Each structure stands twice: as C-alpha cells, then as structure tokens.
C-alpha positions, 0 to 999 in steps of 0.5 A: 553072765552078770545080774544087771538088775542086782548091779543096777540096784546096788551101783546105779546111784554111785555111777550117777554121783560119779558122773555128777562129780565130772560136772554133768547135770543131774538129769544128764547123769541119770540118763547116762547111768541108764544108758550105761546099763542099756549098753551092757544089756544090748552089747554085753562084754566078751569074757576077758580079764576086764569083765571079771570086775563088772562094777569097774566095767560099768564105771568105765562105760559110764565114764566113756559115755560122759566123755562122749557127751561132754565132747558133743556138748563142746561142739555145740555153741550155746547162747542163753536168750530171753524169749524176747531176744529169741523172737527177735531173731526168729524168721519173720517171713510168713509160712508157705501156707500163709503166702498161698492164702494171701495170694488167693485173697489178693487175687479175689480182692483184685477180681472183686474190685473189677466187678464193682461199678466204675464210680464205686471202684474209682471212689474206693481206689482214691480212698484206699490207694491214693489216701484221699479224704472223703471230701476230696473224692467227693469234689473230684467225682462231683458227688456229695460227701454222703454219697461218696461215703456210701460208695466207699462203704459199698465197695468195702462190703462187696469186697468183704463178702467176696473174701468171706469164702476164704 
C-alpha cells in the first residue's frame, strides 16, 4: 500500500496550490488537501491501473473534492451584510423564555394592583394608564398634589416589591 506520510510531505503543498489555482480560498484549499489524504486513508483505492500512479490519484481526488465544494457553494446564495444590516433582519421577537418571564411579571403586576387600597390603585391607574398629571388626579380624587404623589409612589414601591422575586 502507499506511504501516505511520505506522499503528504512531498505533495500536499502542490495539491493545495493546484486547488488555489482553481479559485479556492487558501483555507478551503488547505482543508480539501487534508480531506484528500483522509479520503485515501479511510477508503484506499483498489489495485488497478489508476492506482499505479498515487500522485495522479491524489490530484484527481483533490480536484473532485474541489469541484464538489464549488458546486455546494454555488447552491448557496451569499450576501455580504454589515452587522447593522444583519441586526435589522434578525427576528426582533422575544425568546420563549423572555415571553414566559414577561407573562409571569404581568400576572404578578396585575395581582399586586388588585392588592392595593382602592384609592391608591385608582391614583396609580389614572397616572400610568390614563396618563393624567398629578394635579389632574388630585383634583379628580379631591386630594392634595402631595398626597396624590405619595399614593402613586406607594403603588410603585409596592408593585416593585412584589416583582423583586422574579
């Protein structure tokens, strides 16, 4: 059988250069050169006329691997994108874990809102959901602006304390 170690030392560089001349990048040519010897090592050729020339057989194997590689690459459509362009097409939807976390957080917030005293909850909802000013809420609830702000702040602190476990 062939002395692959000797053949590799003597011809690997030439095989790699032949693959480069066929238009393959340096790294790909180096990989395919190694694949050539690996293929012969794993599946040695049968003893026939073609195997009397091991160097020719290696070059033919490398050439075939190069053609296969170029065919595969031709099937794949490549587009060069900058990181900004790539992030623009990335899926913006949250991960399943984030969705579950957000649902749990929303449920806890909803429960915490209903645990608040009624006046505190109403002041908070008017401020956050209805986007009313502190002065408008105070007038609506017949409270001072200072007391209204205290109720809203208490609601924020209570909800935050309930969510701190997440």
